[in-house]
C-alpha positions in Angstrom: 0.1 0.2 0.0 0.9 3.5 -0.5 1.4 5.9 2.3 0.5 9.5 1.9 1.1 12.1 4.3 -1.8 15.1 4.6 -0.7 18.5 6.3 -2.5 21.2 7.3 -5.9 19.5 8.6 -8.2 22.2 9.3 -8.6 21.8 13.1 -12.1 21.0 12.9 -11.8 18.1 10.2 -9.4 16.5 12.3 -11.6 16.4 15.2 -14.4 14.6 13.3 -11.3 12.3 12.1 -10.5 11.6 15.6 -14.2 11.4 17.2 -15.0 8.7 13.9 -11.8 6.8 15.2 -12.9 6.4 18.4 -16.8 5.6 17.7 -15.5 2.7 15.5 -12.5 1.8 17.7 -10.2 2.0 15.4 -6.7 4.3 14.8 -6.4 7.0 12.8 -4.8 5.8 9.4 -7.3 3.1 9.6 -10.4 5.9 10.3 -9.4 8.1 7.3 -8.9 5.0 4.5 -12.6 3.9 5.7 -14.0 7.9 5.3 -11.8 7.8 1.9 -13.3 4.8 0.6 -16.6 5.2 2.0 -16.5 9.0 0.2 -14.9 7.7 -3.1 -17.3 4.9 -3.4 -14.9 2.1 -3.1 -15.2 -1.1 -0.6 -12.5 -2.1 1.4 -11.5 -5.2 -1.0 -11.4 -2.2 -4.1 -14.3 -2.6 -5.8 -16.7 0.7 -6.8 -19.6 0.4 -5.6 -22.6 2.3 -7.0 -23.2 5.5 -5.7 -26.7 7.3 -5.4 -27.5 10.6 -5.2 -30.8 10.2 -3.7 -31.4 11.5 0.2 -30.9 8.3 2.1 -28.1 9.4 3.9 -30.4 12.2 5.2 -33.8 10.4 5.1 -32.5 7.0 5.8 -33.8 3.7 4.2 -36.7 1.2 5.3 -36.4 -2.0 6.0 -38.5 -4.7 3.9 -40.5 -5.0 7.0 -41.2 -1.2 7.4 -42.1 -0.9 3.5 -44.2 -3.9 3.8 -46.0 -2.1 6.8 -46.3 0.8 4.9 -47.6 -0.7 1.9 -50.2 -2.7 4.4 -52.0 0.7 5.7 -52.1 2.6 2.6 -53.6 -0.5 0.7 -57.0 0.8 1.4 -56.1 4.3 -0.3 -54.8 2.3 -3.8 -57.9 1.0 -5.6 -58.8 3.4 -8.3 -62.7 4.3 -9.0 -63.4 3.2 -12.3 -66.5 5.7 -12.3 -64.2 8.6 -11.3 -61.6 8.1 -14.4 -64.4 7.9 -17.3 
């Protein structure tokens, strides 16, 4: 693996990286590598993953069970009244 030295990391960024490393229970070097892999859409095995431009990271996603529960709740609203669409 290649070694890279990064200088002049802004203090706030350094604090965020340190906090991430502490939360993950890993070293700063491994934390930076994980963050870079995630930011570039690469996985730890070096394979590029699809990166979507949606709001999943902000809004979250549903599990299959949550989506099924939602579909059951709104099922009554989905039928189309043929008389209305004539």
